[in-house]
C-alpha positions as CSV (number, residue, x, y, z in Angstrom):
1,M,114.3,81.6,86.3
2,I,113.9,83.4,89.8
3,Y,110.8,82.5,92.2
4,I,109.0,85.5,94.3
5,T,107.1,84.5,97.3
6,Q,105.4,87.8,98.8
7,L,103.4,88.1,102.0
8,I,100.8,90.9,101.3
9,Y,99.8,93.6,104.1
10,I,96.7,95.5,103.5
11,K,96.1,98.8,105.4
12,S,92.5,98.3,107.2
13,G,89.5,99.1,104.8
14,K,91.7,99.3,101.6
15,E,91.5,95.6,100.1
16,L,89.3,97.0,97.1
17,V,91.9,99.3,96.1
18,F,94.9,96.9,96.4
19,Q,92.2,94.5,94.3
20,E,91.7,97.2,91.9
21,F,95.5,97.5,91.7
22,E,96.2,94.0,91.2
23,T,93.7,93.7,88.3
24,H,96.0,96.1,86.2
25,A,99.2,94.7,87.5
26,I,99.0,91.0,87.1
27,P,97.8,90.6,83.3
28,L,101.4,92.7,82.8
29,M,103.2,89.9,84.4
30,E,103.2,88.0,81.3
31,K,104.6,90.4,78.8
32,Y,108.2,90.3,81.4
33,T,107.7,86.4,81.4
34,G,106.2,86.6,84.6
35,R,104.1,84.0,85.6
36,L,101.6,84.1,88.8
37,I,101.8,80.3,90.3
38,Q,99.6,81.2,93.0
39,R,97.9,83.7,94.6
40,L,96.5,83.2,97.9
41,R,93.8,84.7,100.2
42,P,93.8,82.5,103.5
43,N,91.2,82.5,106.1
44,A,91.8,82.4,110.0
45,D,91.7,78.6,109.5
46,A,94.8,78.3,107.1
47,Y,97.3,79.4,110.4
48,V,98.7,76.5,112.3
49,A,101.3,78.9,114.0
50,G,103.3,81.8,113.8
51,E,104.3,84.9,116.0
52,E,103.5,87.7,113.3
53,E,100.6,89.5,111.6
54,K,98.7,87.4,109.4
55,P,99.0,88.6,105.6
56,Y,96.3,89.8,103.2
57,E,97.8,87.9,100.5
58,I,100.2,85.3,99.5
59,H,101.7,85.3,95.8
60,L,104.0,82.8,94.4
61,V,105.4,84.4,91.2
62,S,108.3,83.4,88.6
63,F,109.9,85.6,86.3
64,E,112.7,84.7,83.7
65,S,115.4,86.5,85.1
66,E,116.0,89.6,87.5
67,E,115.8,92.1,84.5
68,K,112.6,90.9,83.5
69,L,111.1,91.1,86.7
70,Q,112.7,95.1,86.8
71,E,111.4,95.6,83.6
72,F,108.1,94.4,85.0
73,F,108.3,97.1,87.6
74,D,109.3,99.8,85.7
75,D,106.1,99.2,83.4
76,K,105.0,102.2,82.6
77,N,101.2,101.0,82.4
78,R,101.9,99.4,85.8
79,L,103.5,103.0,87.3
80,K,100.0,104.3,86.4
81,F,98.4,102.5,88.7
82,K,101.1,102.4,91.6
83,H,99.7,105.2,93.2
84,L,96.5,102.3,94.1
85,K,98.9,99.9,95.5
86,D,100.7,102.8,97.8
87,E,97.4,103.5,99.0
88,S,96.1,100.5,100.0
89,V,99.7,98.3,100.9
90,K,100.9,98.4,104.5
91,S,104.0,96.1,103.8
92,I,105.5,93.6,101.4
93,L,107.4,91.1,102.8
94,M,109.5,89.5,99.4
95,V,111.7,86.6,99.5
96,K,113.4,85.7,96.1
97,G,114.7,82.1,95.4
98,K,115.2,79.6,92.8
99,K,113.4,76.3,92.3
100,M,115.2,73.3,94.1
């Protein structure tokens, strides 16, 4: 099992475009053993400290394996909507790990 934390940074004014992408992508995860553990959209009061830009959303997900994660990334239905992600996302910091 692998765990992925994503800090997602959105282009200004593109929040609804990103949310539309997510409505298509998130349901596909289950097909590839993906599980959305947490999807957070923290407000300003949630931040205690930090020097970097604050992310729009934070996702914690799990997949059975790297192979299943890659299959999800390559899913033809997900790729149909990838232009929405490309239009709306400025950057993503993705950290992979395992449960300890």
